[in-house]
C-alpha positions as CSV (number, residue, x, y, z in Angstrom):
1,M,0.0,-0.2,0.2
2,A,3.0,2.5,0.7
3,N,3.7,2.2,-3.0
4,S,0.3,2.7,-4.0
5,R,0.5,6.3,-2.1
6,Q,3.7,7.2,-3.6
7,R,3.7,9.9,-6.2
8,T,5.5,9.0,-9.6
9,R,6.3,11.6,-12.0
10,K,4.9,10.6,-15.4
11,R,7.0,12.5,-18.4
12,Y,4.2,12.2,-21.2
13,R,6.1,12.8,-25.0
14,G,6.7,16.2,-25.4
15,Q,7.1,17.3,-22.1
16,A,10.4,18.8,-21.2
17,G,12.1,18.7,-17.9
18,P,13.4,21.5,-16.0
19,I,15.0,24.6,-18.0
20,S,18.7,24.7,-18.0
21,L,20.4,27.3,-16.6
22,E,22.1,28.4,-20.0
23,K,18.5,28.7,-21.4
24,Q,17.4,30.6,-18.3
25,F,20.5,32.7,-18.7
26,L,19.3,33.8,-23.0
27,I,16.3,33.9,-22.0
28,G,16.8,36.8,-19.1
29,F,19.7,38.4,-21.5
30,F,16.8,38.5,-24.1
31,V,14.1,40.4,-21.6
32,L,17.0,42.8,-20.1
33,F,18.1,43.6,-23.8
34,T,14.2,44.2,-24.9
35,V,13.6,46.6,-21.9
36,L,16.8,48.3,-22.4
37,T,16.1,49.0,-26.4
38,F,12.6,50.3,-25.7
39,S,13.5,52.4,-22.4
40,A,16.3,54.1,-25.0
41,L,13.9,54.5,-27.8
42,Y,11.3,56.2,-25.4
43,V,14.2,58.5,-23.9
44,L,15.2,59.5,-27.1
45,E,11.9,60.0,-28.7
46,A,11.2,62.4,-25.3
47,A,13.9,64.3,-26.1
48,T,13.3,64.9,-29.5
49,K,9.4,65.9,-28.8
50,P,10.4,69.5,-27.8
51,F,12.1,70.5,-31.0
52,S,9.6,68.9,-32.9
53,T,7.1,71.1,-31.1
54,V,8.6,74.2,-31.5
55,E,9.4,73.2,-35.4
56,N,6.2,72.8,-36.1
57,H,5.1,76.3,-34.5
58,A,8.1,78.1,-36.4
59,I,6.7,76.5,-39.8
60,A,3.3,77.4,-38.5
61,V,4.2,81.3,-38.1
62,A,5.8,81.2,-41.2
63,K,3.0,80.0,-43.4
64,D,1.0,82.6,-41.6
65,Y,3.5,85.6,-41.2
66,A,5.2,85.6,-44.5
67,G,2.8,82.9,-47.1
68,V,5.4,80.3,-47.0
69,S,3.9,77.3,-48.8
70,E,6.4,74.9,-49.1
71,V,9.3,74.6,-46.8
72,T,12.6,73.1,-47.2
73,Q,14.3,73.7,-43.8
74,V,14.1,74.3,-40.1
75,T,16.8,75.1,-37.9
76,I,18.0,77.0,-34.6
77,F,20.3,79.7,-34.0
78,N,21.6,80.2,-30.6
79,G,23.1,83.6,-30.1
80,K,21.9,86.3,-27.4
81,A,18.6,85.4,-28.6
82,T,17.3,82.2,-29.8
83,Y,15.9,82.3,-33.5
84,F,13.7,79.6,-35.6
85,T,14.4,79.9,-39.1
86,V,12.4,78.8,-41.9
87,H,13.9,78.7,-45.1
88,G,11.4,77.8,-47.5
89,K,9.2,78.8,-50.7
90,N,6.5,81.4,-50.8
91,E,3.2,81.4,-52.5
92,A,5.1,83.9,-55.1
93,G,7.1,80.8,-55.6
94,Q,10.3,83.2,-54.6
95,E,12.8,81.3,-51.6
96,V,12.6,83.0,-48.7
97,Y,14.2,82.8,-45.2
98,V,11.6,83.5,-41.8
99,L,13.5,84.1,-38.3
100,I,11.3,83.7,-35.8
101,P,12.4,84.9,-32.2
102,D,11.7,82.8,-29.4
103,R,10.8,85.4,-27.1
104,S,9.5,88.1,-29.2
105,S,7.2,88.8,-31.8
106,E,9.2,90.5,-34.1
107,I,9.8,88.2,-37.5
108,F,12.0,88.9,-40.1
109,V,11.5,87.9,-43.7
110,Y,14.4,88.1,-46.2
111,Q,14.6,86.9,-49.9
112,V,17.5,84.4,-50.6
113,S,18.5,86.2,-53.5
114,E,18.5,89.5,-51.1
115,G,22.0,88.2,-49.6
116,L,25.0,85.8,-49.4
117,S,24.2,82.1,-49.6
118,Q,25.5,79.3,-47.4
119,A,28.0,78.6,-49.2
120,D,29.0,81.9,-50.0
121,A,29.0,82.3,-46.3
122,E,31.2,79.4,-45.7
123,R,33.4,80.0,-48.5
124,R,33.7,84.1,-46.3
125,A,34.6,82.2,-42.9
126,Q,37.3,80.1,-44.5
127,E,38.6,83.0,-46.3
128,N,39.3,84.4,-42.8
129,G,40.8,81.5,-40.9
130,A,38.0,78.4,-40.5
131,D,39.2,74.9,-41.2
132,K,36.8,72.4,-41.3
133,I,33.2,74.2,-41.2
134,E,30.5,71.9,-38.9
135,K,27.4,73.7,-39.1
136,T,25.9,77.1,-40.5
137,V,22.9,78.5,-39.5
138,L,20.9,81.6,-40.0
139,G,20.5,83.8,-37.4
140,Y,19.9,87.8,-36.2
141,Q,22.2,89.4,-34.0
142,D,22.8,92.9,-33.1
143,G,20.4,94.5,-35.8
144,H,21.5,92.1,-38.7
145,A,20.3,89.1,-40.3
146,I,23.9,87.0,-40.2
147,W,25.1,83.7,-40.8
148,E,26.7,81.6,-38.0
149,V,29.6,79.5,-39.3
150,K,31.0,76.7,-36.7
151,A,34.1,75.7,-37.6
152,G,36.4,73.7,-34.6
153,L,35.7,75.8,-31.6
154,S,35.6,78.8,-33.5
155,Y,31.8,80.7,-34.7
156,Y,32.7,83.2,-37.7
157,L,29.5,85.5,-38.2
158,I,28.7,86.8,-41.1
159,D,26.7,89.3,-42.3
160,F,24.0,88.5,-44.6
161,K,23.2,91.4,-46.8
162,T,27.0,92.7,-47.0
163,G,29.3,89.4,-46.9
164,E,31.1,91.4,-44.4
165,L,32.4,89.2,-41.8
166,M,30.9,91.2,-38.6
167,K,32.8,89.0,-35.3
168,K,34.8,85.6,-34.9
169,E,34.2,83.8,-31.3
170,G,35.8,81.4,-29.6
171,L,39.7,80.3,-30.1
């Protein structure tokens, strides 16, 4: 009778035994990797959300204020004040730059043909000592639309209308 009470563990076909340590490690690694990947993607999305919100606002202002119908590029200039620059075409088909300040309501609209091109501004910076150019943005400072050309640790501020080197900042 003791034998009848003794529980026996029967294995059925297709039923596996306990999970090995290697499989447990693999499953744990996969779960950890998945959690870290989705966490990183969430942080990246949360970090870029403010820029996309501001970018959409700048595009809306450029469309309302300057009649921009086609947007090519939106950049941010951080000088003495922050400006969002929208480059695109207006309803007349002219290429324009719309400079929208972060903290005031004074918006500036310039036709691209009125001033120096980005390539010309970069050439002007190179003539004044810039080596490898990393970034060029249009902004507004001291009553002038300016190109800010970043090369290494230096910034070259070039007047949009005259092409004059207004200032070199940095090392």
